[in-house]
C-alpha positions in Angstrom: 19.6 -4.1 21.5 16.4 -3.5 19.5 15.7 -4.4 15.9 14.7 -1.6 13.6 12.1 -1.8 10.8 13.5 -2.1 7.3 11.6 -1.7 4.1 12.5 -3.8 1.1 11.0 -5.5 -2.0 8.8 -8.5 -1.1 9.9 -12.0 -2.2 7.8 -15.1 -2.9 8.9 -16.4 0.6 7.0 -13.4 2.1 3.7 -14.5 0.7 2.3 -16.4 3.6 3.3 -13.7 6.1 1.7 -11.0 3.9 -1.5 -13.0 3.6 -1.8 -13.6 7.4 -1.0 -9.9 8.1 -3.5 -8.8 5.5 -6.2 -11.0 7.1 -5.4 -9.5 10.5 -5.3 -5.9 9.3 -8.6 -6.0 7.3 -10.7 -7.3 10.2 -11.2 -3.7 11.3 -12.3 -2.6 7.8 -14.7 -5.6 7.6 -16.2 -4.6 11.0 -16.4 -1.0 10.0 -18.5 -1.9 6.9 -20.1 -5.0 8.4 -18.8 -7.1 5.4 -16.5 -10.0 6.1 -16.6 -11.1 2.4 -14.2 -8.3 1.2 -11.5 -9.4 -1.2 -8.5 -9.0 1.2 -10.2 -11.5 3.6 -10.9 -14.0 0.9 -7.8 -13.7 -1.3 -6.0 -17.0 -1.7 -2.3 -17.6 -1.3 -2.0 -18.5 -5.1 -3.6 -15.2 -6.0 -1.2 -13.3 -3.7 1.8 -15.1 -5.2 0.6 -14.1 -8.7 0.5 -10.4 -7.5 4.0 -10.8 -6.1 5.1 -12.0 -9.6 3.3 -9.4 -11.6 3.2 -6.2 -9.5 5.5 -4.2 -7.3 5.2 -5.2 -3.6 7.2 -3.7 -0.7 7.3 -5.0 2.8 8.3 -3.7 6.2 10.2 -6.1 8.4 11.0 -6.2 12.0 13.7 -8.7 12.1 12.3 -11.6 10.1 8.7 -10.7 10.7 6.7 -8.9 8.0 4.9 -6.1 9.8 3.7 -4.1 6.8 3.2 -4.3 3.1 1.8 -2.4 0.1 1.3 -3.2 -3.6 1.2 -1.3 -6.8 0.8 -1.7 -10.5 1.2 0.8 -13.4 -1.0 0.9 -16.5 0.0 1.9 -20.0 -0.9 5.5 -19.3 1.5 5.7 -16.4 -1.2 5.6 -13.7 -0.1 3.6 -10.6 -2.7 2.0 -8.6 -1.5 1.5 -5.0 -3.4 -1.1 -3.0 -3.6 -3.0 0.3 -1.4 -0.8 2.4 -1.3 -2.7 5.7 0.6 -2.3 9.0 0.4 -4.7 11.9 -1.9 -3.2 14.6 0.9 -3.0 17.2 3.1 -1.0 14.7 0.4 1.5 13.7 0.6 5.2 14.5 4.4 5.3 14.2 4.8 6.5 10.6 5.3 3.1 9.1 2.3 3.4 6.7 3.8 6.7 5.4 7.2 5.1 4.9 5.6 2.2 3.0 3.7 4.7 0.8 6.8 6.7 0.1 8.7 3.5 -0.8 6.1 2.1 -3.2 5.7 5.5 -4.9 9.4 5.8 -5.3 9.7 2.3 -6.9 6.7 2.8 -9.1 8.0 6.1 -10.4 11.7 5.1 -10.8 11.2 1.5 -12.1 7.9 1.6 -13.9 7.6 5.2 -15.0 4.5 6.1 -13.0 3.3 9.6 -13.6 0.3 9.6 -11.3 -0.6 7.6 -8.2 -4.2 6.5 -7.4 -5.6 5.0 -4.2 -9.0 3.8 -3.1 -10.5 3.6 0.4 -13.9 3.3 2.0 -15.7 6.5 3.1 -15.6 5.6 6.8 -11.8 4.8 6.8 -10.8 8.1 8.4 -7.3 6.9 9.3 -6.6 5.9 5.7 -8.0 9.2 4.4 -5.9 11.2 6.8 -2.7 9.3 5.8 -3.3 9.7 2.1 -4.2 13.4 2.4 -1.1 14.1 4.5 1.0 12.6 1.6 -0.5 14.9 -1.0 -3.4 12.9 -2.3 -6.6 14.7 -3.2 -10.1 13.2 -3.6 -11.1 12.9 -7.2 -14.3 10.8 -6.9 -16.7 8.8 -4.9 -18.6 5.7 -6.0 -21.3 4.0 -4.0 -20.7 0.3 -4.2 -23.3 -0.9 -1.7 -25.8 0.6 0.7 -23.0 0.6 3.4 -19.9 1.4 1.3 -18.8 4.2 -0.9 -15.4 4.0 -2.4 -13.3 7.2 -2.4 -10.7 7.6 -5.1 -7.7 9.8 -4.4 -4.8 10.8 -6.7 -1.6 12.8 -6.9 0.7 13.5 -9.8 4.4 13.0 -10.0 6.1 16.2 -11.2 7.1 16.0 -14.9 10.5 14.5 -15.5 11.4 13.9 -11.9 11.0 11.3 -9.2 10.1 13.4 -6.1 12.9 13.8 -3.6 11.0 11.9 -0.8 10.3 9.0 -3.1 13.8 9.0 -4.6 15.2 8.7 -1.0 12.7 5.9 -0.3 13.9 4.0 -3.5 17.5 4.5 -2.4 16.7 3.1 1.1 14.9 0.1 -0.4 17.4 -0.8 -3.1 20.5 0.3 -1.3 21.5 2.7 -4.1 
């Protein structure tokens, strides 16, 4: 009998697995931009633990193994920044990234009153751009960070007074409500 992937809030005990998975997943981004000094590859365990304590972090588990994660924070204006959406390479292209995105959006809207979601990705990261666009995000800006990297900003708005159905279902699945 197989084990299915579950999505739930991250705990401090997940920190090491998330950091190792992050290191694995960001290798392709580093190669794409020829920059192995990017923050996801240099982040410390203490820094990640601080993010777990301050922000909203959701993980995907296959049994006890963390196979995906995503993080988010909400500012005073209700803008949620979603970051470091990662899925283990062997689990990619099966909809898990979309499930994680739905789950974090749902939690940020329901628990932290997010009214808008914002993401950033590199201009060569076609898979990321395709995923985000398929989930309703639109490009709102581009900033050239280095000769090799332009950062694309994408956003979408939560309808006034409502948590979108898809995100509400994701929250229910994550919290058991």
